[in-house]
C-alpha positions in Angstrom: 5.2 26.1 10.4 8.6 24.5 10.6 8.3 20.9 9.2 10.8 18.0 9.2 9.9 15.7 6.3 11.3 12.2 6.5 11.8 9.4 4.0 11.9 11.8 1.1 12.8 11.0 -2.5 13.3 13.4 -5.4 9.6 13.1 -6.4 8.5 14.0 -2.9 10.6 17.2 -2.9 9.5 18.2 -6.4 5.8 18.0 -5.7 5.8 19.3 -2.1 8.0 22.3 -3.0 5.8 23.1 -6.0 2.6 23.3 -3.9 4.2 24.8 -0.8 4.5 28.2 -2.6 1.0 29.0 -1.6 1.2 27.5 1.9 4.7 29.0 2.8 5.8 26.4 5.3 9.5 26.1 6.3 10.4 22.7 5.0 13.4 20.6 5.7 13.8 17.3 3.9 15.5 14.2 5.3 16.2 11.1 3.2 16.4 9.0 6.4 13.3 7.5 7.9 11.8 8.6 11.2 12.5 6.2 14.0 13.4 6.5 17.7 17.1 6.7 16.6 16.5 9.6 14.2 13.9 11.5 16.2 16.6 13.7 17.6 16.7 15.5 14.2 13.3 17.1 15.0 14.7 19.5 17.5 13.6 23.0 16.6 10.6 21.9 14.4 6.9 22.2 15.0 5.8 19.2 12.9 7.0 16.1 11.2 5.8 14.7 7.9 6.1 10.9 7.5 5.4 8.1 5.1 4.3 4.5 5.3 7.5 2.9 6.6 8.5 5.5 9.2 8.2 3.9 12.6 6.3 6.4 14.8 6.0 4.2 17.9 5.5 5.2 21.5 9.2 5.8 22.2 9.6 7.9 19.0 6.5 9.9 19.9 7.9 10.5 23.4 11.1 12.0 21.9 9.0 14.1 19.4 7.0 15.5 22.3 10.2 16.3 24.2 11.4 18.2 21.1 8.3 20.2 20.9 6.6 18.5 18.0 2.8 19.2 17.9 1.8 17.6 14.6 2.4 14.4 12.8 1.4 14.7 9.1 1.1 11.5 7.2 1.5 11.8 3.5 -0.4 8.6 3.0 -3.8 7.1 3.9 -2.6 4.3 6.3 -1.6 5.1 9.8 -0.9 1.7 11.3 2.7 2.8 11.8 1.7 5.5 14.3 0.9 4.8 17.9 -2.2 6.9 18.0 -2.8 6.4 21.8 0.7 7.7 22.6 0.2 10.7 20.3 -3.1 11.5 22.1 -1.4 11.3 25.4 1.2 13.7 24.3 -1.4 16.0 22.7 0.1 15.6 19.2 -2.3 16.0 16.3 -2.1 13.2 13.7 -3.5 13.8 10.2 -3.5 11.7 7.1 -4.3 11.9 3.4 -7.4 9.7 3.3 -7.8 9.9 -0.5 -5.2 11.0 -3.1 -5.7 8.9 -6.2 -7.5 5.6 -5.6 -7.4 5.1 -9.3 -3.6 4.9 -9.2 -3.6 1.9 -6.8 -6.6 0.2 -8.4 -5.0 0.5 -11.9 -1.6 -0.8 -10.6 -3.5 -3.8 -9.2 -4.8 -4.5 -12.7 -1.3 -4.1 -14.1 0.0 -6.8 -11.7 -2.8 -9.2 -12.8 -2.3 -8.6 -16.5 1.5 -8.9 -16.3 1.4 -12.1 -14.2 -1.3 -13.6 -16.5 0.1 -12.7 -19.9 3.8 -12.8 -18.8 4.6 -9.5 -20.5 7.6 -8.9 -18.3 9.1 -12.2 -19.5 8.2 -11.6 -23.1 9.9 -8.1 -22.9 13.2 -9.6 -21.7 13.0 -12.4 -24.3 12.6 -10.1 -27.2 15.4 -7.8 -26.1 17.6 -10.9 -26.3 16.2 -11.7 -29.8 14.2 -14.6 -28.4 10.8 -14.6 -30.1 9.6 -17.9 -28.9 6.1 -18.1 -27.3 6.9 -21.2 -25.3 5.7 -21.0 -21.7 3.9 -17.6 -22.2 0.4 -19.0 -22.3 -2.1 -17.0 -20.2 -5.8 -17.1 -19.7 -8.8 -14.9 -20.6 -10.0 -12.7 -17.8 -13.4 -12.8 -19.3 -15.9 -14.7 -17.1 -13.3 -15.4 -14.4 -14.4 -14.8 -10.8 -12.6 -12.0 -9.0 -12.7 -11.8 -5.2 -12.2 -8.4 -3.6 -11.5 -8.1 0.1 -12.2 -4.5 1.1 -14.4 -2.2 -1.0 -13.3 1.2 0.2 -12.4 3.8 -2.5 -9.6 1.7 -4.0 -11.4 -1.6 -3.8 -14.6 -0.1 -5.3 -12.8 1.3 -8.3 -11.0 -2.0 -8.8 -14.3 -3.8 -8.7 -15.7 -1.6 -11.5 -12.6 -2.0 -13.6 -12.9 -5.8 -13.4 -16.5 -5.8 -14.4 -15.3 -4.1 -17.5 -13.3 -7.2 -18.3 -16.5 -9.2 -18.1 -15.5 -10.8 -14.8 -17.9 -12.0 -12.1 -16.9 -9.9 -9.1 -17.5 -11.0 -5.5 -16.7 -8.8 -2.6 -16.4 -8.9 1.2 -16.4 -5.8 3.5 -17.9 -4.9 6.9 -19.8 -2.1 5.1 -21.5 -3.1 1.9 -21.8 -0.5 -0.9 -25.2 -0.1 -2.5 -23.6 1.5 -5.5 -21.5 -1.6 -6.1 -24.5 -3.8 -5.7 -26.3 -1.9 -8.4 -23.2 -2.3 -10.6 -23.5 -6.1 -10.3 -20.9 -6.8 -7.5 -22.1 -9.5 -5.2 -21.2 -9.4 -1.5 -20.5 -12.7 0.2 -18.8 -13.9 3.4 -15.0 -13.9 3.5 -14.9 -17.7 3.3 -17.2 -17.7 0.3 -15.2 -15.1 -1.6 -11.8 -16.8 -1.1 -13.1 -20.2 -1.9 -15.0 -19.3 -5.1 -12.5 -16.8 -6.7 -10.0 -17.4 -9.5 -8.3 -14.1 -8.6 -8.2 -12.6 -5.1 -7.2 -9.0 -4.5 -6.7 -7.4 -1.1 -7.8 -3.8 -0.5 -8.5 -3.7 3.3 -6.6 -1.7 5.9 -4.1 -3.4 8.3 -5.7 -3.7 11.7 -5.2 -6.2 14.6 -8.2 -8.0 13.1 -6.8 -8.2 9.6 -3.2 -9.0 10.3 -2.4 -12.3 8.6 -5.9 -12.6 7.3 -4.3 -14.7 4.5 -2.6 -17.6 6.1 -2.2 -21.4 5.8 -5.8 -22.0 6.8 -7.2 -19.6 4.3 -4.9 -20.8 1.5 -6.3 -24.3 2.1 -9.8 -23.1 1.3 -8.8 -21.5 -2.0 -9.0 -22.9 -5.5 -5.8 -24.7 -6.7 -3.8 -22.3 -8.9 -5.5 -19.2 -7.5 -4.0 -15.8 -8.3 -3.4 -13.6 -5.2 -2.7 -9.8 -5.4 -1.9 -7.5 -2.6 -1.5 -3.7 -3.1 -2.7 -2.8 0.4 -0.5 -3.7 3.4 2.1 -6.5 3.5 1.1 -7.9 6.9 -2.3 -8.9 5.6 -0.5 -12.0 4.3 1.7 -14.4 6.3 4.7 -14.5 3.9 5.9 -17.9 5.1 2.5 -19.5 4.5 2.4 -17.8 1.0 5.8 -19.4 0.2 4.5 -22.8 1.2 1.4 -22.3 -0.9 3.6 -21.4 -3.9 5.7 -24.5 -3.3 2.7 -26.9 -3.2 0.9 -25.2 -6.2 -2.1 -23.8 -4.3 -0.9 -20.3 -5.3 -0.6 -20.2 -9.0 0.3 -16.6 -9.3 1.4 -14.1 -6.6 1.6 -10.4 -7.2 2.5 -7.9 -4.4 3.3 -4.2 -4.3 3.7 -4.4 -0.5 5.7 -6.7 1.8 5.6 -7.2 5.5 9.3 -6.3 6.0 9.4 -3.7 3.3 10.7 -1.0 5.6 14.2 -2.6 5.3 14.0 -2.8 1.5 11.6 -0.7 -0.4 12.4 2.8 -1.7 16.1 2.0 -1.6 18.7 1.1 -4.2 20.2 -2.1 -2.8 21.6 -3.4 -6.1 25.2 -3.5 -4.8 24.3 -5.2 -1.6 23.7 -8.8 -0.5 20.1 -9.0 0.6 19.7 -10.5 4.1 15.9 -11.1 3.9 15.5 -14.8 3.2 11.7 -14.5 2.6 12.0 -11.9 -0.1 14.8 -13.8 -1.8 12.7 -17.0 -1.8 9.7 -15.1 -3.2 11.9 -13.6 -6.0 13.1 -17.1 -6.9 9.6 -18.2 -8.0 8.8 -17.8 -11.7 5.1 -17.0 -10.9 5.8 -14.2 -8.5 5.8 -10.5 -9.4 7.0 -7.9 -6.9 6.9 -4.2 -7.2 8.3 -2.0 -4.5 5.2 0.0 -3.2 4.8 2.0 -6.4 1.1 1.6 -6.8 0.5 5.2 -5.6 3.2 6.7 -7.9 1.3 8.7 -10.5 1.5 12.5 -11.2 -2.1 12.8 -10.0 -1.5 11.0 -6.8 1.7 12.9 -5.9 -0.1 16.2 -6.6 -3.0 15.4 -4.3 -0.7 14.0 -1.6 1.3 17.2 -1.6 -1.7 19.5 -1.7 -3.6 17.7 1.1 -0.5 17.2 3.3 0.4 20.9 3.2 -3.2 22.0 3.7 -3.4 19.7 6.8 -0.4 21.5 8.2 -1.9 24.9 7.4 -5.2 23.9 9.0 -3.5 23.0 12.3 -1.4 26.2 12.2 -4.5 28.3 11.8 -6.6 26.2 14.2 -9.0 25.3 11.4 -11.0 22.0 12.1 -9.9 19.3 9.7 -11.7 16.1 8.6 -8.3 14.5 8.2 -7.4 14.2 11.9 -6.8 10.6 12.8 -7.8 9.4 16.3 -9.5 12.6 17.2 -9.1 13.7 20.8 
C-alpha cells in the first residue's frame, strides 16, 4: 500500500521504517502536517497516516477522497481531530492505535507531579550555576495526599495504581467504574466530589463535546486552594484563560501540562529563534509554578515500537481485507 505519512519526525521514521520491513508498504514521509492546504500532497497514494495535530476535517477528507485515499491511519489513540462522519460518507476507513504504552503517559504524569512538587527543574538550573541554596525549594510529602483521577481507562488506571504506591488516597471518576481498581482501594465518586476533595487532580479522559472545557472557572471555584492540576490527556479539557486566572488568584498552586489547546501551532517544532505569538502560552510560561512539556508523554522506546507495529498492521489488515478491532467509527 502506498502511504503518505504526515507530521513526521526522525523518531517516527526510525521506528516505522524498522518495522515496515515485514509489512513492505511503500512509505513517503512528510514533515508538514496534514490540513486542507497540504492534502494535495496525497495524490497517487492509497492511505494517509496522521498524528494528533493533523487537521482531518470535512474539507480535508473531501480532498483526500478526490485523490483516491481509502484509509486514514492514526498513529495515536485519540481521533477527535478527524471528522468521522465525513470519512464514513466518503467510505474512508479510519483506524487508530488504541493502546501503545499506557505506562509511558502515566509515568510522565508522575514525573510532572514530582518535578512541580520538589522543584527539581529549578534545583538543576541552580546547581549548574553553582547556586546550592535550598531557599524556595520546599515541597510536600505525597504520602497520604488525596489524588483525584478523572478518567480511568488504561492510562488512568495505571496512574491510579502508581499513586497508591506512594501511599496516596486515590479518588476517581469515570462513566464506567473498574472493579479491579475498586479492589485495589481506589474509590469512585462524583466529578464534583473528586475535584473538591483532592489535593492533586490528574486528567485522563478523552476529548469529546461533553468533556471540552470540563475544567473551567466554575470547577476551579470548587477546588481546594493551592490544588495541583495535571493534564496529560487533551489540551481542550481545560479552559486555558480560566486556568490563568486560577493561577493569578492562587486557587491553582501547581499546574503541569503535557498538552495545550492550541498546541498544533507550537508543539513538535523548534521555535527558539522566533517570537511566539500565542499570548496564553507566554502567560503560562511566566508563572513559576507552571511546568509545560510539549506532548512528550508518549515518547518512550516501548511506545514508539508499539505505535509503529500497530499502525503498519492496521494498514496491512485493510489492504488484505482482514477485519480489525482498531477501526474507528465503524460503518
